[in-house]
N, C-alpha and C positions, 0 to 999 in steps of 0.2 A: 338684163332684159327679162320682161315678164313672160310667163308661159302663155302660150296661145289658148284662148278660150274656145271651147267647142262651139261649133255653129249650130244653133237651135234648129234652123231649117233642115239641116242634114239629119239630125236626130229624129225630127218628126217624119221625114220621108222614109226612114227605116222603121221606126217604132210604130207608127200608125198602121201600116199594112199588117204588121205582125199581130197587133192587138185585134184588128178586125178578123184576121184568120183564126185566132184563138177563140173568139166569141162564136164563130161559125161552127166550131167543132164541139160545142157544148150540147149535151142531150136536151131534148125537150123538157120543160119544167116539170111535167108530170111523169117523167121516167126515172125509175120505176114508180108506179103509183104507191103512195104512202099517206099516212096520217100521223101527225105529231100530237102527243098528249103531254101536258104538264098536269100533274095530279098531286093531291093531298088526300090521304085515306086513313081510315081507322079500322083496325082489326082487333078482334078478341080471340086470343089463342085458345084452341080447344083442349080437351083432356090429354091429347097426345103430346102437347107441348111444342108441336112443330108448326111453323108458319111457312107456307110455300109462296114465294114471290117469283116474278119472272126473271129470267136471265137472258142475255143476248143469245140469239140463234140466227139461222138463215133468214127468217122472216120477221125478226124483231131485234131492235137495237135499244138496249137500256143505256141511255146517255148518263143518267145519274140516279142514284137511289140512296136515301138517308132514312134510317129508322131510329126511333127512340121508344123505349130504352134500348141499350145495346143488347144484342143476342148473347146467350151463353155459349153458343157454338153456331157454326155456319158450314154448309156443304153445298157443292154444286153437283147437279146430275142432269140427265137428259130431260127430266121433268121441270127443272128450274133451280132456284136458289132456296134452299131449305134452311131456315133459322130456328134455333131452339130457344124457347122461353119457358118460364113457369106457366103451367096451365092457368087460364083466366087472365093473363096479362093483357092489358090494352096497349096495342102497338100503334104508333102513328108513323106513317110512311109518306115521304115526299119524293117526287122524282120526275123524270122526263123520259118519255119513250117515243120511239119511232116504229110504227107497225106498217109492214108492207102488205099489199093485196095478197089474199090467199089464192091458191090454185083454182078455186071455184069462182074467183072474181069478186068475192065479198071482202069487206074491210072489217077487221075485228074491232069490237067496241071496247072501251076502257073497262066496262063491267066484266067482259069476257077475259080480259087480260089480268084482272085483279079479282078473281072469284072470292066471294065472302067479305069483300071490303065495303065499308060505309064510305062512299065517296064524299069528301068534304069540299072539293074543288075540282 
């Protein structure tokens, strides 16, 4: 004897109300307010040899970050992600950031998040 096939109408009667209830529990699309940035930038490392790039924190999520050439060293601090290069090195960075609204209600610009960068995209 073949096993019984599930009844589609019974599955729909259970699954559809659950799906509708789940959608009703989602926050509004603007919560919390944020802006997404995909970027490509160029930096010239100063005489200190340090390049400060953003790191994830309460109001910023760094989804991806690639730099070329590879840094000689890397450190994380409250200020961000510090990478060490030879002074004068031209560094290309690509990445994806999500910045959340500041306490004063303003949104940070990409230029503010990447100070000293020549934004290529």
